[in-house]
C-alpha positions, 0 to 999 in steps of 0.5 A: 691894274696899271703896271709896267713889266720889265724883261730881258735881264740876265748874266752876260760877260764884259762886252756882251749885249742885252735887250731889255723890254718893258710892256705896259698893261692897264692904262694905255700910257698914251702921250707918256714918255718912257724911261729907264733907270737903274740901281746898283747895290748901295747906290742911288737910283740913276737915270739911264735913258728916256724917249718922248711919246713921239720918239723925237726927244731922246736923252741918255746918261753920259755913262751909256751914250754910244752904247745903249739905245732906247726905242719904243713901239707905241702900238704895242705899248712897249719900250726897249733898251738895247745895251751893247758893250756892257761893262761890270759897272752896268750891273744893276737892277733896271727899272722902266718908268712912265712920265705923264708929261711926255718929255722924259728926262733924268728927274725920277720925280717926273715919272709916276709909274714904275716896273718891278725891275729886271736884273742885269749882271755883267761879269769880268 
C-alpha cells in the first residue's frame, strides 16, 4: 500500500521545539514535492511548508517563516519539519502530503497523498 506516516508530535511549552517526521512507504514518491499542512479545531486546513523534489524550491507560510524549517532525505523517502519558537497558535494536527508535480506550494489540491496526521499541542 502507498502511505505517508507522520511522527514526532506531542505537547510542548511556549517557546519549545519539535521535529516532525514523515516516512513514505509503498510507492517511492520519486520526483514528488513534499509538504506540511495543519488543521486546528474548527478551522480550515492551512499550508505550512513545502519542499520540491530536489530541495531547491521551498515555501513557507508567513506565519511560520523564521521559525520552521522543512527538509527532506530522498534516500530514506522522509521529510522533516523542524519547529522552533512554538506558540499556542501552532497547536494543530499536522499532516504530511505529497505533490506529484514536484513543485509543492500552498494549494492543497496539488497533493494526492496524505498522512493521518500527528498532533502538536503548545501550552502556555
